[in-house]
C-alpha positions in Angstrom: -49.3 -65.2 -30.4 -47.5 -64.8 -27.2 -44.2 -62.7 -26.8 -41.2 -64.0 -25.3 -39.3 -62.6 -22.2 -37.7 -60.2 -24.2 -40.6 -59.2 -26.2 -42.4 -55.9 -26.3 -44.8 -56.7 -23.3 -41.8 -56.3 -21.2 -41.1 -52.9 -22.1 -44.7 -51.8 -21.6 -45.1 -48.9 -19.4 -41.5 -47.6 -19.9 -41.0 -44.1 -20.8 -39.6 -43.0 -24.1 -36.0 -41.9 -24.1 -36.8 -38.2 -24.9 -39.3 -37.9 -22.0 -36.8 -40.0 -19.9 -34.1 -37.3 -20.8 -36.1 -34.2 -20.6 -37.4 -35.6 -17.0 -34.5 -37.1 -15.9 -35.9 -40.5 -15.1 -34.0 -43.4 -13.4 -34.2 -46.5 -15.4 -35.1 -48.8 -12.5 -37.6 -46.9 -10.5 -38.6 -44.0 -12.9 -37.8 -41.5 -10.1 -36.6 -38.1 -11.3 -33.1 -38.6 -10.1 -30.9 -39.2 -13.2 -29.3 -35.7 -13.5 -27.9 -33.7 -10.5 -27.0 -30.9 -13.2 -28.4 -29.8 -16.3 -26.1 -32.2 -18.2 -24.4 -34.1 -15.4 -25.3 -37.3 -14.1 -26.0 -38.0 -10.4 -23.9 -40.3 -8.7 -26.6 -42.7 -7.9 -30.5 -42.7 -7.6 -31.6 -41.2 -4.4 -34.8 -43.5 -4.5 -33.4 -46.7 -5.3 -29.7 -46.5 -5.0 -28.9 -47.3 -8.7 -25.3 -46.5 -9.3 -25.4 -44.3 -12.6 -21.7 -43.5 -12.7 -20.9 -47.4 -13.2 -23.7 -47.4 -16.0 -22.2 -44.3 -17.7 -18.4 -45.3 -18.3 -17.3 -41.9 -19.2 -18.4 -39.9 -22.2 -17.1 -41.9 -25.0 -18.6 -40.0 -28.0 -19.7 -36.9 -26.3 -16.8 -34.9 -28.3 -18.1 -36.3 -31.6 -21.6 -35.5 -30.7 -20.7 -31.7 -29.8 -18.8 -31.3 -32.9 -21.5 -32.7 -35.1 -23.9 -30.3 -33.5 -21.6 -27.4 -34.0 -21.2 -28.2 -37.5 -25.0 -28.0 -37.8 -25.4 -24.8 -36.1 -22.4 -23.2 -38.0 -24.0 -24.0 -41.4 -27.5 -23.0 -40.1 -26.0 -19.6 -39.0 -24.1 -19.4 -42.2 -27.4 -20.1 -44.1 -29.4 -17.6 -42.1 -26.7 -14.9 -42.5 -26.5 -15.4 -46.4 -30.4 -15.5 -46.8 -31.6 -12.9 -44.6 -28.6 -10.6 -44.0 -29.5 -9.7 -40.3 -27.3 -7.6 -38.2 -24.3 -9.4 -36.3 -26.0 -8.8 -32.7 -29.1 -10.5 -34.1 -27.1 -13.5 -35.2 -25.5 -13.7 -31.9 -28.6 -13.0 -29.9 -30.4 -15.9 -31.7 -27.7 -18.5 -31.7 -26.0 -18.1 -28.3 -29.0 -19.4 -26.5 -29.9 -21.8 -29.3 -26.3 -23.4 -29.0 -26.3 -23.7 -25.2 -29.8 -25.1 -25.4 -29.1 -27.6 -28.2 -26.0 -28.8 -26.5 -27.6 -29.3 -23.1 -30.5 -31.2 -24.7 -28.3 -33.3 -26.8 -26.0 -34.2 -24.0 -29.0 -35.4 -21.8 -30.4 -37.4 -24.6 -27.1 -39.0 -25.3 -26.4 -39.7 -21.5 -29.8 -41.0 -21.0 -29.7 -43.4 -23.9 -26.5 -44.8 -22.9 -27.5 -45.3 -19.2 -30.7 -47.0 -20.5 -28.7 -49.3 -22.9 -26.1 -50.0 -20.0 -28.9 -50.9 -17.7 -30.7 -53.1 -20.0 -27.5 -54.9 -20.9 -26.7 -55.7 -17.2 -30.2 -57.0 -16.2 -30.3 -60.8 -16.2 
């Protein structure tokens, strides 16, 4: 049984979204040039010249993503506070870096998924 042009054989060798987001891989050439800042897209790929900004189209649902993540983190902090009753400084010491790290990872994943989706949509 042969797969068609949009079958699984076409995607063979492509990195997963998580590894592409964490490494910042370009959807066209695979170079580590997708991000210029921890969660900010580069203007274009330095290796192949692909314009990332035209693929991103702004941050449509970034606010919703951040609010949902904040809700999860607030509920986790309240749950830990109720269950363990740690001192307030320990809650801040735990959740400050956890919040920054999780927001950066979530934004990188979201932006990578969006750029990869737009890149695949524009391919003939």
